[in-house]
N, C-alpha and C positions, 0 to 999 in steps of 0.2 A: 390422315386422320384430325380434325377437327376438337379442340379442347373445350367442354360447355365453358359458357362465362363464369358460372360460380366457381368451380374448380379454379379457374384463370386470378379471380378476386383473389379466392385463398392461397393460392401461391404467392400473388403479389404482395398482399397484407403480412405474409410469413419473411418474404425474401426483405419488407421492409423494416420489419420490426428485428430482423437478424443485422441488417444494418444499422439500424438504431443503435441496438445494445453494441455494437464493435466501436461504433463511432464513442457513445460514452465512457465506455471502456479504455481505450485508447487516449480520448483527452482527459480522464483522470489520471492514468498514469503519467501522463506529460506533467499534468500539473503538479501532480505529488513529487515527481522525479525533479522537480524543478524548482521547489520550493524552500525556503529558509526552513521549514520544520523538518524535512528530509536530511538536510544538511547538517541541522543539531542532531536528529536521532543518530545521522551515521557517526560522528564525532564520540556521541554517548557508547553508542555500542561496541566503539572500538576499544575504548577504555573499560568496558563495563566488566568486573571480575567472575561474576554468575555466569555470563554467555562465553569467556574465555575458559572456562573452568569445562565448561560443556562441549565446546567445538576446538578449541586451541586458538593459536594467535590467529584474529580474521586476517583472510586472505582475498576476500572479495564480497560484494553486495549482488545482488539480482539485479538481471535488467530490467526487470517491471516491479518496481513495488506499488504497494494500494493501500487504500486506507480512506480516512476522509478529515479533513479540517474544516472547523467550524466555528463561528463565531458568537457568542451573546452577552449581550449588555457589556461588552466590552471584554469579555474575557475569551480567550481562544482556547480551544483543544483541537487533538490532534491524536490519531490513532494512524500509525504508520506501521504498514505488514511489509515484509522484507525479507529474502532467503539471504541466508550469509553463509559462507564458505569459508571455514577454518581448515587448521592444521592437522585435525585430528576428524572431523566429520561436520557434516552439513544440520542446518537446520530453518526451521519456520519460526522467523521472530515476529510478534506483535507488542510495538510498545506504545502507551499512552501516556501523554503527554499534556500540560496543561501550562497556562500564562495569565496571570491575572491582572488587570490592567497597572500598568508603570513596573511590573516585576519580571524577574526572570522568569524564563520556562523551567519548569520544575518535569520531572521523567517519574510521574505516576506509578506506573504499573509495566511488567517486562513479563513477556509468555513466552518462553523458548521451546519448539516444538521440535524434537529430532526427527530426522527424515533419515 
């Protein structure tokens, strides 16, 4: 049975779109996980009393962090999203960070959602 050309083109377009989304997702995960911002976020979260109270002592961070990092007029902004495994519970954590030129990073907001 021969597949009509229109259906074949739709299938190819869908497969191409799915491949593109997968590549962007994997690329973003690699970019975030190897960034200075992610390293600083993990250090901050390991010592954060609010997070420790919710999940206990931090045992592990998820393998697939996500989020975004951008620069505007010399200022950097990062949103790091990561799963955290503690001795009492697990949680999804979203950490908002910013850095003004010639200053250290500041940790602006933390959102903890227990799983």
